[in-house]
Every structure is written in structure tokens, then in C-alpha cells.
N, C-alpha and C positions, 0 to 999 in steps of 0.2 A: 536473567534479563537479556536473552539473546535478541538481537535486532530483529524487528518484525518484517522489514522490507526485504525484497529480493535484492541482494547486493550485486548479483550478476543480472544482466538484462533478461527479461522474459518477454514473450509475446502476450499481450493482454487479450483475454477472451473478448472484452468489449472496450470501446473507447468512447468517451463523451465529447461531442463536438458542439461548440458554441456557434450558432448560425449568425455570425456577425463579428465585428471587431471586439476586443476584450471588454471594453467599457460601455458598449452599447447594449441597451435592453434587447435581448433576442432569446430565442428558444434554444435550449440545450437538447440534443438528441443523443441517445446512447445506442450504439450499433455494434455488431460483431466486428472485430478488427479487420478480418479479411474482407468483409463487405465494405468497410470504410476505404481500404486501399483500392478495391475494385472501382468504387465511385470516383476517387481521386484520379486514378489512371484513366478512366473513361472520360473524365472532365478535362484532362490536361494533355493527353497524347492521342494520336490517331491510330485506329485499329489496323490500318493498311501499312503501317511502318513495318520494316523487317523485324523478325522476332528478337534478334539480338538487341536492337534498339529498344524495343518494348521492355525486355527484361531488365536492361540497364536502368531505364527510367523507373521501373517498378521497384528495383532494389533501392534506388535513391529515395523514392517516396516512402518506402517502409522505414528506412533508416532515419529520415527526417522526423517522421511521426514518433518513432521509438525514442529518439533523443528527447523530444518533448515529454514523453511519458517517464523515461528513466530519470531525468533531471527534475521531475515534478515542477516544470517551469511555471505552469499556471497555478496549480494548487499551492506552491510555496509563496505565491503572491496573493493568496486569499480567494482565488477563483474556484468554482465548483465544476470545472471541466478540464480536460487534458489538452485540447487543441481548439483552434478556431477555424472558420472557413474563409477568413480574410486573406486574400492572396498577397497582400502587401507584407504580411508577416508569416503566414502559414501556407497551407495548400488549398487548392480549389476543391470544395466538396459541395455538390448540388443535391440537396435532400430530395429523394424521390425520383432521381433521374434513371434512365435506362442504362444498363451495363452491356458493354460489348462482349460478345460470346468468347472471342479469343482472349480478350483481356481477363475475363473471369477465369478461364482455364489456366492461364499463366500464373495469376495471383494464387490460385489454389495450390499450385506447385511450389511456390517460393515464399508465401506470406510469413513463414516461420524462419526466415533468414534475414540477416542484416549486414551492413558494411561496418567495419571498424578499422582503426589504424593498428598496425602491429605494435604490441606492447601496451595497448589501451584496452579498457573494458567497455566503455560506453559506446552506444551506436553513434556512428559518424553523423554530425550535423551536415547532411548531404545537400548542400546548397545547390540549386539548379535554376535555370531560366530558359526561355524559349530560344535564345541565341539570335533572334532576329530583331524584335522590337526592344527587348531587354537583354543587356549583357551583365554577366556576373562572374565571380571568380570560381564558380563551380561547373557543373555539367551543363552543356548546351544541348537542349532537347533536339533541335534540328541538326546540330552538329553530330549527335549520336546516330542519326539516320545516315549521314554521309559515311561515318566510320563503319557502321554495320554493312552498308553496301560495298565497302572496301574489304570486307571479310573479317572485321574485328569481332571477337566474341564479347558477350556481356561484361566479363571481368576485364578484358582488354580495354573496352570503352571506359569503364569506371576508373581504371588506372591511368588512362590517358588524361582524364580530367582531375582526378583526386590524388594522383601520385602512385608510385610503385609500391608504397608501404601499406596499401590498404589490402584487406582480406575479407572474405565472406565467412560469416558464422552461420552454419546451417543446422536444421533440426533443433531449433531452440524450443524449450518447454513453453507450452501455452497455459497460462494461469490467470486467475482473477487478479486485478490490480489491488495492491494493498498499500496504503499510505505508509511512509517511513516512520512517522511519529510513533514513538514507543507505546503510547497509550496512557502514560502517567508522567508527571514531572520528574526529571532527574535532579537529585539533591545530594548534598554532601553526605558522605559515608556509603552511598550506593556504589555498586560496581557491577560490571558486566559489559557486554559488547556495545550497547547503546552509548554508554559513557565513553568507551574506547573510540568509537566512530566520531563522537563529538570532539574528543581531544585531537584526533587527527585533523579534523576540519578546522578547528580553531587555530592550530599551529600553522596550517597552510595560509589561513586568512591573515595571520599576524605578519607574514612576509610583506603583504601589501599595506597592512595597518599596524605599524610597529608599536603603537600605543597599547596594543593588546599583548600582554606578556606571554612568552613561550611557556608551555607546560613541559617541564623537563622529564617527568616520569609519565610517559604515555602507556599506562598499564591497565586502563579500565576502571581504576579506582577514583571516585569523585573526591579528590583531595582539596585542601584549602587552596592550593595553587590553581586547581581547576576552577574553583569558585571565583577566584580573583580574575582569571581570564574571562570567565563568563560575565562577570560584572563589567569588566572593561569593554567587552563586546557590546553589552547592552547599553552602556553609556555612549559608545561610539555611534550606535545606530538608533539612539533615542527610544530605547525600550525601558520598561520599568526595571530598575537596577536591583534585582533580587538575589543574584548569584545562583539561581536555579534555572534549569532549562525547561520552561513550560512549552506548550505547543507553539506559541508565537515566536519564542526564541529559537526553538528547534528549526522552524522553517526559515527564520531569518538567517540562521547559520547555513542551512542548505542553499538558500538563494545566493548569499554572498560567496560561499565556497564555489558554486557553479560559475559565478561572475569572475572571480579572480583566476580561475582555471580556464575561463573562456569556453566552457563546455558547449554553449550554444553558438559556436563559431567553427567555421570549416577547419581552421588551423588551431585547435584548442591544445592546451597543455596535456589534456587527457587524464583519465583516472587509471592508475596502474592497479595490477592485481594486489599489490601490497596495501593499497588504500582501502581495499574491501575485504581483506583477509581477517577473519575474526579471531580474537584471542581465545574465546571459550567455545566449547562444543555444546551439544544439546543436552548436557546433564544439568540437573538441578541438585544443589548440595548446600550444606550448612553455610550460612553467611550471606547467601543470595537473598534478595528481596524484590518484590514487584508483582505485576499482574500474573505472571506464570506461576509464581509460588502460591499466590492466592487461589488460582484454579486447582493446583495440586491439593491444597488444604481443603478446598470444597469437596473434592472427590474423596479424600481421606475421611473427612467428617461424615459423609454419607455412608461410606463402607463401614465405618466403625459402629454405626447404629445396628449393623447386622452381623458383623464378625467381632465377637466380644474381645478377642485377643488384640485387636487393633485399637490402640489408644486414640481417643478423640483429640482433635487439635483446634486451636483458636484460628479463625480465618482472618489473619492480620497482614498477610503478604510478606512475612519475615520467616525465613527458613532457619529457625532456632533449634535448640536441643530437643524440644518436645516434638517438633515436626520430624526431626531425624529419627527419634524413637518410634514414631508412628509408622514411618516408612520401613524401618527395620522390622516392626511387628508384621506388616503386610508382606514383606519379602519372605519372612520365615514361614508365614501361613501358606503361601502359594509355592514354596519350594525353590525360591530364588536365593542367590548368594546374598547374605545379609551385610550390606555395605552402608546403608543409610543414605545412599545417593540414588537419585532417580535417573537411570539411563533409559535408552529407548525401550528395552525389554520391560523394565519395571513400569514405565509409563503406559505401555500398551496393555500390560496385565491389569494395572489399576483401572484404566479406562474400561476394559472388557468387564471387569468385576462390577463397576458402576452400572454399565449398560445392562448386564445380565440381571443384577439385583433389581434394577428399576423395572425391567420387563416382567419379572416374576411376581411383582406386587399387584394386588387387585386394583381395579379401576378406581375404587373409592378411597384408595390410600392417599392419593394426591387430591388437592383442592379441586372442586368441580370446575369444569370448563377450561382448565389450563393444563397443558402438558408439562411434565418435569423438564428441568434443564437438560439439554441433549448431551452434556458432558464435555463438549468442545466449543470454544468461542465461535460465534458467527460474525463474519465480517464481509466487506464488499467482495463479491465474487462467489459467496456461498449460495447454495440453491437447495430447495426442497421444502418439505412440509413444515419444518421448524421455522423457516424463514416466512412461509405463508402465515403461520400462526402469529408471529410477531407483527406482520403487516396488518392482520385483522385486529390485534389488540391496539396497535397504534391508531388505526382508523377509528375505533370506538372511543379511545381516549381523546382523539382529535375533535370529537363532538363537544367536549368540555374545554379542552385546551386548544384554542384557535391557532396557536403558534405552530402546532404539529401539522405539517402539510399532508393532504390526502394521498394515499398510496394505491397503486394497482396491486391487488392481492395475487401476484403471479408466482410467488415463491423464489424470486430472483433478487438477491441482495445487491442492488445497484446504487448509484449515487443518491437517488431520491430517498431510498430507505435509509442510507447512512445519515443523510441530513435529518430525517425524522427521528432516528435513534439519538443523534447528538442533541436535538431539541428536547427530547424526553429526558435525557441525562441531565441537562441543565435544569429542567423543571424539578427533577427528583434530587438535585444536589449531588449528582455523581460527576466524575470527570467526563467531559464531552468527547469521548474517544471515537464514537461511531462504531465501536465494536461491542457486540453483545456477549459479555462474560456472564458468569454466574450471578453477580450482583445485579447487573442490568436486567437479566432475564427475570430474576425473582421480583424486582421492583415493578417491572411491566406486568407480570402475571398477577401480582398482588393488587395493583391499581385497577387492572381490567376486571378482576373478580369483584372488587368493591363497586365498580360502576354497574356491572351486570346484576349484582345482588342489591343494588339501591342503597349502598352504605353511604354514598355521598353523591350529590347531584350537581355540584358546581365546583369550579376550580379552587375557590377559596377554602374548600374543605380538605385540600391536599397540600402538604407543605412544599415549599419551593417557589420558584419564580414563574410568572406567566410570560416572561419575555422570551423572544425567539433565541 
């Protein structure tokens, strides 16, 4: 159960902007991150400024936005966007405006860079203001012009305002944004990196809220002591006192952790590299449980139908002795070291075997009108024909289940598709993760086929809730 979020900051491929203050009904727009920064820069600074001033301001704008994304500031509060265009709390974004040519060129050069403090991981909450009508404790936009005219470089300008301990991180990976929520509730007896991260955060929160007991053994194992700390946290923040970390509790922990460390503050406590260093590597082995194990078992079950020596497994999400034996069978058959553990090479060979076997089968092997599971979960940021197929299925099911919002069938797994997937998962009685794993894929495909083939014609004929 490795944590699914990027523990080190990434540059998101896209960012969703709410065109208004957080609680006002307004449109959300999802745009490429670089285009968002170009728009903000063109809305807030003048293209005639010296290049050093332009770059210093662009770095600040990038870092401000990335801080919102990295801390999941709005999603952890229940919103379906990463940032707003309300200038009282965020940055100016004018949907549809023209972009200055030199601003566009500069953003293309540096959009995958950000500011951070030495020793911290998170992008700096790079507060700034115009320096004329509004004063603040961060960068003065007009002041940056004066410094640039005096020969200051972009980094010199940033250090003048933010301190000598800031640094630029460059050439950052560009990836799709994935929510940090592990995808299933964390419960006693589980262990893995998601539990470990929750333990770290709960212990830091307990410094400010001493009624939450310290977890002495921060080891990734969901012990009785961990459950007690979770219950105390839930009681402190008026959540249902279950002792389990469901989605609501997970994001409450994230939100309070960010608050006690003042991550959305220019002078935050900061997130150290130790705070995000995981205990476990990318292996799957006996004793683990969770969605990654369930995906492994799905692939093993399929492969066992065609490779007789590979024992079939139950898809229960628990890496027990039978799953280990099935892994050993597969490793022996393909000439790998027989360890019973799934390392990167075993995982790749198993996935390749699944894909190759699937491709070799005749078209009529699978149920008509639906493709087989692609073998890897689809989530926000995924693209391609598999995503387009899911969007088509959801649109057809939306004719019966009005709670499923209509989608553009563009093959891009954005926030709207994630919302529709979560809605379907609630209807089908699955965990509303917004991630399409094997179970969600199969339930969607099955329901879509039933609709197409006329096996049911209204929502009452399918088990589950009609609620959104």
C-alpha cells in the first residue's frame, strides 16, 4: 500500500481554476498549468518590465499556485478545484484573455521550476502584492522593477524579498495531479506507507492538540495505538469516531497538518524530506493488503486462466500464502528468481503477460461492445482510448442515472470524469475513489452492456443508490 500521491512536488499537467471566490457558484475551468501561469502573469504584470523583474514575478506566481496544489488546499476542504481567481486570496486569472508574447516565452522557459526554502520540500507560499496600493510581507511587484533596473538578477530579487535561504528547484517532472487519498479506508492491522504518513501527520498535529495521544511506534503498522490517536483526532474535529481513516478523515488530517505547520504562509514550518521519506519500496509481498494487491490478484487470476502452472487466486486485496504461491508460479514460468515478492521486474513481466494474452484473444472472447480492463488503473491525468471508452459508458449510463454528470468524450481523465466515476462508484456500492481499478472497470462495462442489450431500462433495476 504505497502512498499514491507524489510526495515531492510535481508540475501538474493541468490545473482547475474556480472563476470566483470559493463559496460562490461559478464555473470551473481546467487548463494546462503553463497556460494558467501565462494568463496570471499577463493579468498581473506589465510586459514592458525588465526581464529580471518579469522572471522573479513569474517564479513567485508558479510557486504560489504549486503551494495550493501540493497542500491540496481546496480539495482537502471539499472543493473540486485547485485554485480560485479571487485576488483577495489567490491570483488574478482572466479566462479567455490575450497573452503577452514575451510573457509566454518566459513562462515556457521556467514553468517547471519553483521556489522553496532550503531544507523544505513544499513550494514556497510566495506571497506578493503590487507594492503601491497594497503592501504585504512578500514580493513587491513594482519594487521588483526597481531592483531589476539596479541590476538585480531574478534570484537576487527573490532573495531580497523572501530571504537568503530560498532556492530555485528546476526541471521538475510534469505529471497529472493525483489526489493523496489512498483509495480505500485505512484500518487496524493494515500497514504500509499510507499508514506511515498518517502517523507522522497525527504526531505533528498532537503538538498543537495534546488531547490526541502520541503514536510511539511510527512504523507504518495500523496498531491499536494508531486507532486511538485517530479516534481522538476524529473526536477533536467533530468527525464520526470510527478509529478508521476514511476519505473525510484523511483530508481532515491533511488540512489540519497543513494548518499547524502553516504551509500556506510565507514563513511556514516547512515539510522536511524526512516527513515524506517512505518506509517501504515499490515491492508487494506477503502481509500487505489493499488496492495494489487487488490489482496484482486480478492480473494473476487472468494469467492463470491461460498458464496452467500459475495457481488462480481469490481477489480479496490480501497478500496471503496463496497469492505468494501464485507469484512464485509465475516467476518460475517466466524464468525470474522465485521470491514470491513482486518487485519492478516481476510486475512489468506480469503486466506484459496480461497485455499480450489479452491481445492474442479473438474479438468475441470478451463481451460485446466493451474492451477488457487495460491492466493498470486509470486516474486523473490518464489519457487515451480506454479513458474515452469509460466516458462513453458513463454518458450512456447517465441516461438512466441522472446523478452522473455528462462528459465530453475526449479521452482526457480530468476532474469532471473523476467526479462521474465517483458518482458511479457510489451507485454501484464501490469505494468512491475516483480511480478506475479492475472492479470499477468491470462494473461499468457490465452495466453498460446491460443497458445496450436492453437488460434493464431504469435505475431501479440496478442495485445501489441514485444519490449523487
